C-alpha positions as CSV (number, residue, x, y, z in Angstrom):
1,X,-54.7,14.1,10.1
2,X,-55.5,12.0,7.0
3,X,-53.1,10.2,4.8
4,X,-51.6,12.4,2.2
5,X,-50.0,11.6,-0.7
6,X,-46.8,13.5,-1.2
7,X,-44.8,12.9,-4.0
8,X,-43.3,9.6,-6.2
9,X,-40.4,9.7,-8.2
10,X,-38.2,6.9,-10.4
11,X,-34.5,7.0,-11.4
12,X,-33.4,5.1,-14.3
13,X,-29.5,3.8,-14.7
14,X,-27.7,5.0,-18.8
15,X,-25.0,2.4,-19.1
16,X,-22.6,2.4,-22.3
17,X,-24.3,1.3,-25.4
18,X,-21.5,-1.6,-25.9
19,X,-23.8,-4.3,-24.4
20,X,-21.8,-5.4,-22.1
21,X,-22.3,-2.9,-19.4
22,X,-20.2,-1.4,-16.9
23,X,-17.7,-2.9,-14.8
24,X,-18.9,-2.3,-11.1
25,X,-16.1,-0.7,-8.8
26,X,-14.9,-1.3,-5.6
27,X,-16.1,1.8,-4.2
28,X,-19.6,3.2,-3.8
29,X,-20.8,3.7,-7.1
30,X,-24.2,6.7,-7.5
31,X,-26.4,4.3,-10.1
32,X,-30.3,6.3,-8.8
33,X,-30.4,10.0,-7.7
34,X,-34.2,11.1,-6.4
35,X,-35.8,14.3,-4.4
36,X,-39.3,13.3,-3.0
37,X,-41.0,16.9,-2.6
38,X,-42.2,17.9,0.7
39,X,-44.4,20.8,0.3
40,X,-47.8,20.0,0.6
41,X,-46.4,19.4,5.1
42,X,-43.9,21.7,5.6
43,X,-45.6,23.5,9.0
44,X,-47.8,21.3,9.2
45,X,-49.0,18.5,11.4
46,X,-47.6,15.8,8.8
47,X,-44.6,17.0,8.4
48,X,-43.4,14.8,11.6
49,X,-45.5,12.2,10.0
50,X,-43.7,11.4,6.7
51,X,-42.6,7.6,5.8
52,X,-41.1,7.0,3.2
53,X,-40.9,3.7,0.8
54,X,-38.3,2.8,-1.3
55,X,-37.5,-0.1,-3.9
56,X,-34.2,-0.5,-6.2
57,X,-33.3,-3.1,-9.7
58,X,-30.6,-3.7,-10.5
59,X,-28.9,-6.3,-12.8
60,X,-25.7,-7.3,-13.3
61,X,-23.8,-10.1,-14.9
62,X,-21.7,-12.6,-12.6
63,X,-19.1,-15.1,-12.7
64,X,-19.1,-16.8,-9.3
65,X,-17.5,-15.6,-6.1
66,X,-19.0,-11.7,-6.1
67,X,-20.4,-9.6,-3.9
68,X,-23.1,-7.1,-4.4
69,X,-23.4,-4.1,-1.8
70,X,-26.0,-1.5,-2.5
71,X,-27.0,1.3,0.4
72,X,-29.9,3.7,0.3
73,X,-29.2,7.1,1.8
74,X,-31.1,9.6,2.9
75,X,-29.5,13.6,2.3
76,X,-25.3,14.6,1.4
77,X,-24.7,14.3,-1.8
78,X,-23.1,12.0,-4.7
79,X,-21.2,10.4,-2.9
80,X,-21.9,8.2,-0.5
81,X,-21.4,9.0,3.3
82,X,-22.5,12.6,3.3
83,X,-25.8,11.9,4.1
84,X,-27.1,9.2,6.6
85,X,-27.1,5.2,5.4
86,X,-31.1,4.2,5.7
87,X,-30.7,1.2,4.0
88,X,-27.6,-1.3,3.5
89,X,-27.5,-5.1,1.8
90,X,-25.0,-7.9,0.5
91,X,-26.2,-10.0,-1.6
92,X,-23.6,-13.2,-1.8
93,X,-23.0,-13.8,-5.6
94,X,-21.2,-16.9,-4.9
95,X,-22.9,-19.7,-5.6
96,X,-24.7,-18.0,-9.2
97,X,-22.8,-17.6,-12.0
98,X,-24.6,-15.6,-15.2
99,X,-27.3,-11.9,-15.9
100,X,-29.2,-11.3,-12.1
101,X,-31.6,-9.0,-11.4
102,X,-31.2,-7.4,-8.0
103,X,-34.0,-6.3,-6.2
104,X,-34.7,-5.1,-2.4
105,X,-36.8,-2.6,-0.2
106,X,-36.7,0.0,2.3
107,X,-38.1,1.9,4.1
108,X,-37.5,5.2,6.1
109,X,-39.2,7.4,7.8
110,X,-37.8,11.5,8.0
111,X,-37.9,13.4,10.5
112,X,-40.1,16.6,10.4
113,X,-36.4,18.7,9.1
114,X,-35.2,16.6,7.4
115,X,-38.9,17.9,5.6
116,X,-38.5,21.6,6.4
117,X,-36.7,22.2,2.9
118,X,-40.1,21.3,1.0
119,X,-37.4,17.7,-0.6
120,X,-36.1,14.9,0.5
121,X,-32.8,13.9,-1.6
122,X,-32.8,9.5,-2.1
123,X,-29.4,8.5,-3.4
124,X,-28.4,4.8,-4.0
125,X,-25.5,3.4,-4.1
126,X,-23.8,-0.2,-4.8
127,X,-20.7,-1.7,-5.0
128,X,-18.0,-5.4,-5.4
129,X,-16.6,-7.1,-3.2
130,X,-14.8,-10.8,-3.5
131,X,-12.4,-11.9,-5.9
132,X,-14.5,-11.7,-9.8
133,X,-16.0,-8.3,-11.6
134,X,-19.3,-7.8,-11.3
135,X,-21.1,-5.9,-14.5
136,X,-23.4,-3.9,-14.6
137,X,-26.7,-4.6,-17.5
138,X,-29.6,-3.1,-17.7
139,X,-31.7,-2.5,-16.1
140,X,-30.9,-0.5,-13.4
141,X,-33.7,1.9,-11.6
142,X,-34.6,3.1,-7.9
143,X,-38.0,4.5,-6.9
144,X,-39.7,6.0,-4.0
145,X,-43.0,6.9,-3.7
146,X,-44.1,9.4,-0.2
147,X,-47.0,10.5,2.2
148,X,-48.1,11.5,5.1
149,X,-50.3,11.1,7.9
150,X,-52.0,9.4,10.7
151,X,-53.8,6.0,9.4
């Protein structure tokens, strides 16, 4: 079947208006949540040929000796580990300080069973590690696009 565009979604984080940002906890913290629609391919051969592109940006303010762990989960709830972790990265910020933009791109090839419900949920989490605090500031974005079919 030809390539078929399914959906695109964007999640933007909201932070306190203090100008200080929010301290990123050591436990994974939900920063982005999108649901990509798959209704158009349910019951067709393209249901098993879905591919998803995901990207995210997290702006942080750091001092040296810290790191940020980023996770993307398919399915599940607002709790990391309740679905399938499809992407994880640890970004070492030990040699940086000040404002930093953390960007990533991930891809997923969900199964036909994942698409059967008409929507696939993806969530983005972050957590800090290291000795120093990390503050999440704007922007915080999480975006995804789904397509199906064979090239």
